[in-house]
C-alpha positions in Angstrom: -178.2 124.6 -114.4 -175.4 122.0 -114.8 -174.9 119.6 -111.9 -171.6 118.4 -110.6 -170.1 115.2 -109.1 -171.1 116.4 -105.6 -174.6 115.3 -106.4 -173.7 111.6 -107.0 -173.4 108.4 -105.1 -171.5 105.2 -106.1 -173.8 102.3 -107.2 -172.0 99.3 -108.7 -173.8 96.9 -111.1 -172.9 93.5 -112.6 -171.9 93.3 -116.3 -174.4 91.6 -118.7 -173.1 89.0 -121.1 -172.8 90.2 -124.7 -172.5 93.9 -123.9 -169.9 96.5 -123.2 -169.6 98.2 -119.8 -170.0 102.0 -119.4 -170.5 104.3 -116.4 -173.1 107.0 -116.1 -172.6 109.6 -113.4 -176.1 110.6 -112.3 -176.5 114.2 -111.6 -173.1 114.7 -113.1 -172.0 113.4 -116.5 -171.5 110.1 -118.4 -168.0 108.7 -118.4 -167.5 105.7 -120.6 -164.4 103.7 -119.9 -162.7 102.9 -123.2 -165.6 104.3 -125.3 -165.3 108.1 -124.8 -169.1 108.5 -124.2 -170.2 111.7 -122.4 -173.6 113.0 -121.2 -174.6 116.3 -119.6 -176.9 116.4 -116.5 -179.1 113.3 -116.1 -180.2 113.0 -119.7 -179.5 110.0 -122.0 -178.0 112.1 -124.9 -174.6 110.7 -125.7 -171.8 113.0 -127.1 -168.4 112.0 -128.4 -167.0 115.5 -128.8 -163.4 115.4 -127.4 -163.4 119.0 -126.4 -166.7 118.7 -124.5 -165.5 115.5 -122.8 -162.3 117.3 -121.7 -164.2 120.3 -120.4 -166.6 118.2 -118.3 -163.9 115.9 -117.0 -161.8 118.9 -115.9 -164.9 120.2 -114.1 -165.4 116.9 -112.3 -161.7 116.7 -111.3 -162.0 120.2 -109.8 -164.6 118.9 -107.4 -162.2 116.1 -106.3 -162.8 112.3 -106.0 -164.3 112.7 -102.5 -167.3 114.5 -103.9 -168.6 111.5 -105.9 -171.8 110.3 -104.3 -173.6 108.1 -106.9 -172.4 106.3 -110.0 -174.5 103.9 -112.1 -173.1 101.1 -114.3 -174.7 100.7 -117.7 -174.3 98.2 -120.5 -174.4 99.0 -124.2 -175.8 96.1 -126.2 -175.4 95.4 -129.9 -178.2 97.8 -130.8 -176.5 100.7 -129.0 -179.2 101.1 -126.4 -178.3 101.7 -122.8 -180.0 99.7 -120.1 -179.6 99.5 -116.3 -178.3 96.6 -114.3 -178.6 97.8 -110.7 -177.2 95.7 -107.9 -179.4 93.7 -105.6 -179.1 96.4 -102.9 -180.7 98.9 -105.3 -183.9 96.9 -106.1 -187.0 98.2 -104.1 -189.6 96.1 -102.3 -191.7 95.7 -105.4 -189.0 93.7 -107.0 -189.0 95.8 -110.2 -185.5 95.9 -111.5 -186.2 98.9 -113.6 -187.0 101.2 -110.6 -184.3 103.8 -109.9 -183.1 104.6 -106.4 -185.1 107.8 -106.5 -188.4 105.9 -107.1 -188.6 106.8 -110.9 -187.7 104.9 -114.0 -184.2 103.8 -114.6 -184.1 106.0 -117.7 -183.3 109.5 -116.5 -184.6 111.3 -119.5 -185.3 115.0 -119.4 -189.0 114.4 -119.8 -189.0 112.5 -116.5 -187.6 115.4 -114.5 -183.9 114.4 -114.5 -182.5 113.1 -111.2 -184.3 111.4 -108.3 -184.0 112.7 -104.7 -180.5 113.0 -103.4 -179.7 110.4 -100.8 -178.2 111.6 -97.5 -174.4 111.8 -97.2 -173.1 109.2 -94.8 -171.2 110.8 -91.9 -167.4 110.5 -91.9 -166.0 108.4 -89.0 -164.2 110.5 -86.5 -160.4 110.5 -86.7 -159.0 109.1 -83.5 -156.6 111.6 -81.8 -152.9 110.9 -82.1 -151.3 109.9 -78.8 -148.8 112.5 -77.6 -145.2 112.1 -78.6 -143.9 112.3 -75.1 -145.4 112.4 -71.6 -143.8 113.0 -68.1 -144.5 111.3 -64.8 -143.1 112.3 -61.4 -142.7 109.7 -58.7 -141.4 109.6 -55.2 -142.2 111.1 -51.9 -140.9 112.7 -48.7 -139.9 109.2 -47.3 -138.6 107.8 -50.5 -134.8 107.5 -51.0 -133.4 105.5 -53.9 -130.3 105.5 -56.0 -130.3 106.6 -59.7 -130.1 103.1 -61.0 -133.2 102.0 -59.1 -135.1 105.1 -60.2 -134.2 104.5 -63.8 -135.3 100.8 -63.7 -138.7 102.1 -62.3 -138.9 104.6 -65.1 -138.3 101.9 -67.8 -141.0 99.7 -66.3 -143.5 102.6 -66.1 -142.9 103.7 -69.7 -143.1 100.1 -71.0 -146.5 99.7 -69.3 -147.6 102.8 -71.3 -146.3 101.3 -74.6 -143.6 103.9 -74.6 -139.8 104.1 -74.1 -137.9 105.9 -71.5 -136.1 108.9 -73.0 -134.8 110.8 -70.0 -134.8 110.9 -66.1 -134.3 113.9 -63.9 -133.8 113.7 -60.1 -134.8 116.0 -57.4 -134.2 116.5 -53.6 -131.0 114.7 -52.6 -131.3 112.3 -49.6 -127.7 111.0 -49.6 -124.7 110.4 -51.8 -126.2 109.6 -55.2 -129.7 109.1 -53.8 -132.9 111.1 -54.4 -136.4 111.4 -53.1 -138.1 112.2 -56.5 -137.6 111.2 -60.1 -139.4 112.5 -63.2 -139.6 110.2 -66.2 -140.0 111.3 -69.8 -141.7 108.6 -71.9 -141.8 108.9 -75.6 -143.2 107.0 -78.6 -140.7 105.2 -80.7 -140.5 107.0 -84.0 -139.4 105.1 -87.1 -136.1 106.3 -88.4 -136.1 107.9 -91.8 -135.5 105.6 -94.7 -131.9 105.4 -95.8 -131.0 107.5 -98.8 -130.9 105.8 -102.2 -127.5 104.4 -103.1 -125.4 106.9 -105.1 -125.3 106.4 -108.9 -122.3 105.2 -110.8 -119.3 107.4 -111.0 -117.9 107.5 -114.5 -114.6 108.8 -116.0 -113.4 109.2 -119.6 -109.8 108.2 -120.3 -107.9 108.6 -123.5 -105.3 106.1 -124.6 -102.9 105.7 -127.5 -99.7 107.5 -128.6 -101.0 108.3 -132.1 -98.5 105.9 -133.8 -99.3 102.4 -132.5 -102.0 100.6 -134.5 -104.2 98.1 -132.6 -107.4 96.2 -133.5 -110.7 96.6 -131.6 -110.3 93.4 -129.5 -106.9 94.6 -128.2 -108.2 98.1 -127.4 -111.2 96.5 -125.5 -108.9 94.2 -123.5 -106.6 97.1 -122.5 -109.7 99.2 -121.6 -111.1 96.5 -119.4 -107.8 96.1 -117.6 -107.4 99.8 -117.1 -110.9 100.2 -115.7 -110.4 97.2 -113.4 -107.3 99.0 -111.9 -109.7 101.9 -111.0 -112.2 99.6 -109.3 -114.6 100.1 -112.2 -115.8 98.4 -115.4 -115.5 99.4 -119.1 -118.9 100.7 -120.3 -118.1 102.5 -123.5 -115.2 102.1 -126.0 -114.8 104.8 -128.6 -112.1 104.4 -131.3 -110.5 107.1 -133.5 -107.8 107.4 -136.2 -108.3 104.3 -138.3 -105.1 102.7 -139.5 -103.9 99.7 -141.5 -106.2 97.2 -142.9 -109.4 96.1 -141.2 -110.8 97.2 -137.8 -107.5 98.9 -136.6 -107.2 102.2 -134.7 -104.6 104.5 -133.2 -106.6 106.2 -130.4 -109.2 104.9 -127.9 -111.4 106.4 -125.3 -112.4 104.3 -122.3 -115.4 105.1 -120.2 -115.0 103.5 -116.8 -117.9 103.4 -114.4 -117.9 102.3 -110.7 -120.2 102.6 -107.7 -119.3 104.9 -104.9 -120.0 103.2 -101.5 -122.7 104.9 -99.5 -121.6 107.0 -96.5 -121.8 105.4 -93.0 -124.9 106.3 -91.0 -124.5 109.1 -88.5 -123.7 108.2 -84.9 -126.7 108.2 -82.5 -127.3 111.4 -80.6 -125.5 111.6 -77.2 -127.5 110.7 -74.1 -127.8 113.4 -71.5 -128.8 113.1 -67.9 -130.6 115.7 -65.8 -129.7 116.0 -62.1 -131.1 118.0 -59.2 -129.5 118.8 -55.9 -130.1 120.7 -52.7 -133.3 121.4 -50.8 -134.6 123.1 -47.7 -131.8 124.0 -45.3 -129.2 124.3 -48.0 -127.8 127.6 -49.2 -124.8 127.8 -51.5 -123.3 130.4 -53.9 -123.5 130.0 -57.6 -119.8 129.3 -57.8 -120.1 126.5 -55.2 -123.2 125.0 -57.0 -121.3 125.1 -60.3 -118.2 123.4 -58.9 -120.4 120.6 -57.4 -122.3 120.1 -60.7 -119.0 119.8 -62.6 -117.7 117.2 -60.1 -120.9 115.2 -60.4 -120.8 115.2 -64.2 -117.1 114.4 -64.3 -117.7 111.4 -61.9 -120.1 110.0 -64.6 -117.7 110.5 -67.4 -119.8 113.5 -68.7 -119.5 117.2 -69.0 -121.7 120.0 -67.5 -123.9 121.4 -70.3 -126.5 123.6 -68.6 -127.2 124.7 -65.0 -130.3 126.4 -63.6 -130.3 127.8 -60.1 -133.4 127.5 -57.8 -134.8 129.6 -55.1 -132.7 132.4 -53.6 -131.5 132.5 -50.1 -129.0 134.3 -47.7 -125.9 132.6 -46.6 -124.5 132.9 -43.0 -122.2 135.7 -44.1 -125.0 137.6 -45.7 -124.1 136.9 -49.3 -126.7 135.7 -51.8 -127.1 132.1 -52.6 -129.5 129.4 -53.8 -131.1 126.5 -52.0 -131.2 124.1 -54.9 -130.0 123.6 -58.4 -130.8 121.6 -61.6 -128.1 120.8 -64.2 -127.6 118.6 -67.3 -124.6 116.3 -67.9 -123.9 115.4 -71.5 -121.1 113.5 -73.3 -118.3 115.8 -74.4 -117.4 116.3 -78.1 -114.9 113.6 -79.1 -111.6 114.8 -80.4 -111.2 114.8 -84.2 -109.3 111.8 -85.6 -105.6 112.3 -86.2 -104.6 113.0 -89.8 -103.4 110.0 -91.8 -99.7 109.4 -91.5 -99.2 108.3 -95.1 -101.1 108.7 -98.3 -101.0 106.8 -101.6 -101.4 108.2 -105.1 -101.5 106.4 -108.5 -100.5 108.2 -111.6 -100.3 107.3 -115.3 -102.5 105.6 -118.0 -102.0 103.1 -120.9 -100.9 105.9 -123.2 -98.0 106.9 -120.9 -94.6 105.1 -120.7 -91.8 106.5 -118.4 -88.6 105.1 -117.0 -88.3 104.2 -113.3 -86.1 107.3 -112.8 -88.7 109.6 -114.3 -91.5 108.0 -112.2 -89.4 108.5 -109.0 -88.8 112.1 -109.8 -92.5 112.6 -110.4 -93.3 110.9 -107.1 -90.8 113.1 -105.1 -92.4 116.2 -106.7 -95.9 115.0 -105.8 -95.0 114.1 -102.2 -93.2 117.4 -101.7 -96.3 119.3 -102.9 -98.1 117.6 -100.0 -95.4 118.5 -97.4 -94.4 114.8 -97.3 -91.6 112.6 -98.3 -91.6 109.8 -100.9 -91.3 106.6 -98.8 -92.0 103.9 -101.4 -92.9 103.5 -105.1 -94.5 100.6 -107.0 -94.7 100.4 -110.8 -97.6 99.3 -112.9 -97.7 97.6 -116.3 -94.4 97.4 -118.1 -94.1 99.1 -121.5 -91.3 99.6 -124.1 -89.6 102.9 -124.6 -87.3 103.8 -127.5 -84.4 103.7 -125.1 -85.4 100.7 -123.1 -88.0 99.3 -120.6 -90.5 101.6 -118.9 -93.8 101.6 -117.0 -97.3 102.9 -117.8 -98.2 103.9 -114.2 -96.7 104.1 -110.7 -98.1 104.3 -107.1 -96.4 106.7 -104.7 -96.5 106.3 -100.9 -95.9 109.7 -99.2 -95.2 109.9 -95.5 -94.1 112.5 -93.0 -90.4 112.8 -93.0 -88.1 112.6 -89.9 -87.9 116.0 -88.2 -84.8 118.0 -89.1 -82.1 118.0 -86.5 -81.9 121.0 -84.1 -80.0 124.0 -85.4 -76.3 124.0 -84.5 -75.1 126.3 -81.8 -74.3 129.7 -82.9 -70.8 130.0 -84.4 -68.2 132.7 -83.5 -68.4 136.0 -85.4 -65.7 138.6 -86.1 -66.1 142.3 -86.3 -63.6 145.0 -87.1 -64.1 148.4 -85.4 -62.3 151.3 -87.1 -60.1 152.6 -88.5 -60.9 156.3 -88.8 -59.2 159.6 -88.3 -60.5 159.7 -84.7 -60.3 156.0 -83.7 -57.0 156.0 -81.9 -57.6 154.2 -78.6 -55.5 152.4 -76.1 -55.8 148.6 -75.9 -57.8 148.9 -72.7 -60.4 151.1 -74.4 -60.6 148.8 -77.4 -61.2 145.9 -75.1 -64.1 147.7 -73.3 -65.6 148.5 -76.8 -65.3 144.8 -77.8 -67.0 143.5 -74.7 -69.9 145.9 -75.2 -70.2 144.8 -78.9 -70.2 141.1 -78.1 -72.6 141.5 -75.2 -75.1 143.2 -77.7 -75.0 140.0 -79.7 -75.6 137.8 -76.7 -72.0 136.5 -77.0 -68.7 136.8 -75.1 -65.4 138.5 -76.2 -63.0 135.6 -76.9 -60.1 137.4 -78.6 -59.1 140.8 -79.8 -56.4 141.9 -82.4 -55.3 145.4 -82.8 -54.7 147.3 -86.1 -52.1 149.9 -86.9 -50.4 151.6 -83.9 -50.9 155.3 -83.3 -49.7 157.8 -80.6 -52.4 159.0 -78.1 -51.5 161.6 -75.4 -47.9 160.3 -75.1 -49.0 156.7 -74.9 -49.2 153.9 -77.5 -52.6 153.3 -79.1 -54.2 151.6 -82.1 -56.5 152.9 -84.9 -58.7 149.8 -85.1 -59.4 146.5 -83.4 -61.0 143.2 -84.6 -63.3 141.4 -82.0 -64.0 137.7 -82.0 -67.3 137.0 -80.2 -68.3 133.4 -79.3 -70.9 131.7 -77.2 -69.4 131.7 -73.8 -70.0 129.4 -70.8 -71.8 131.1 -68.1 -69.5 132.5 -65.4 -69.3 130.5 -62.2 -71.2 131.9 -59.3 -69.2 134.3 -57.1 -67.6 132.8 -54.0 -69.3 133.4 -50.7 -68.4 136.7 -48.9 -66.5 135.8 -45.7 -64.9 137.7 -42.8 -62.5 136.5 -40.1 -62.3 138.0 -36.6 -59.9 137.2 -33.6 -61.7 137.5 -30.3 -60.5 137.0 -26.6 -57.1 137.8 -25.1 -55.3 137.9 -21.7 -57.6 137.2 -18.7 -60.2 135.3 -20.8 -60.6 131.5 -20.5 -63.7 129.8 -22.0 -64.5 126.2 -22.8 -64.8 125.1 -26.4 -68.6 124.9 -26.2 -68.8 128.5 -24.8 -66.6 129.8 -27.6 -68.8 128.1 -30.3 -72.0 129.4 -28.8 -70.5 133.0 -28.7 -69.2 132.6 -32.2 -72.6 131.7 -33.7 -74.2 134.7 -31.9 -71.4 136.9 -33.2 -71.9 135.8 -36.9 -75.7 136.0 -36.6 -75.4 139.6 -35.4 -73.5 140.4 -38.6 -76.2 138.8 -40.8 -73.9 135.8 -41.6 -73.5 132.2 -40.5 -70.6 130.6 -38.7 -68.4 128.7 -41.2 -65.3 127.9 -39.2 -63.8 128.4 -35.7 -60.2 127.8 -34.4 -58.8 128.2 -30.9 -55.7 130.0 -29.6 -53.7 129.5 -26.3 -55.1 126.9 -23.9 -56.0 127.8 -20.3 -57.5 126.4 -17.2 -60.8 127.7 -15.6 -61.1 125.9 -12.3 -61.2 122.2 -13.2 -62.2 122.8 -16.8 -59.8 123.2 -19.7 -60.4 126.2 -22.0 -59.0 128.7 -24.4 -58.1 132.4 -24.1 -58.8 133.4 -27.7 -60.6 132.1 -30.8 -60.6 132.9 -34.6 -64.1 133.1 -36.1 -65.0 132.9 -39.8 -68.4 134.3 -40.7 -69.8 133.9 -44.4 -72.8 135.2 -46.2 
């Protein structure tokens, strides 16, 4: 029966001078580093068959490195014989260096019975338990009453004493405005942040240059390629030339490979810090709506927003409706608004093989900005070049910005409409005017003018077979004047003072549902020693 690595134990041995080092796996196989030696079982037969070595090594690997229990180091001298050099720990009390750990000879030949007794496997040390990631501690009492800042400082000190960090604090049982009797701390181990991602690789682009006619040498093409790549915040990495021309190393077309590094993205913002709050207690009973309104006010006073709310024990309010005696809620930072869109954008177009006039570049810039729903604000030109008809540029940078808003639409103009003629359209001027007013009103306009067509007789009167209306935006009509009435009261035998007449006039107008606007008096008279009037004119208006 073939043994495996699980029957072996590591035993190092020093190297002898003038010999080569090999390793024998007792109760396993022989593995010779650099020599390719191999042995089955505990025998001394050595094999160098590659297939046999591969098969046995694979079998050992299946058992895993942790199964190795005993390995002996051997030396191979010039004669090819294998001898043992055990370490000092392996020499028994008799001092015989040729005694094996199992009590037999160091030569584990088949005639000697193979392996010695298997030593006991040392026990594995116990793995210490991992401390918990987070732990909670509640502090406070019936006579305790502290503000949130004080409770938080206590929590930080408590967590630091435990070798942890304060993650969250929740409060319970209010004892005043912003003060609480109990606080629960959540202490957590500091976890190392994940390593940053590797920097992004280079970003490369391939660009073609040349007009197919101009002949340039390699040095000129390389200088142009380096300058072009530098304008793209990159470097020239590969120059490929095509279409040889002229004498020597001259070419018509070039391909520039430009490579640059993309900056890594910024790290994500830290997660928002939330705060847990508790309120209420014995003797308190509020509806869910009242508790929610109070929670929202509390969160808003801290510059936070209400995220979650949990209602406590149920109770009955004085009016018999259901309520809750306490509540716990969580306040968190709100989501920040998205950044505003950029007002202006810039775009560079062109390459060394392009040459356009400033007029053509401006037209191209206006077309590009218009495609982005923007307006061309500015244009800068790149490298100058020569065109058949004059000077041009190989590139241009467009700056596109939002344009000024268009002016408001002009007020609606006047419109004209001709009604008629037909065989039955003979109407008087008054009828045509009514029709014109109705038509203009249907267009939210006012009839400004009307002209009549051909005259025609209608029931002995003069009429017209058509009319043209001119409808225009009209000013709103002024409000109607107040409705007023005038009454003359009094007469012979009546004599009242001015104050009496005014009091009677106010009562008279009020009885008609109006108010007194004006009063004037008639003939004067004497009532005893007081001067008065026999009549009065009263003006009442609504």
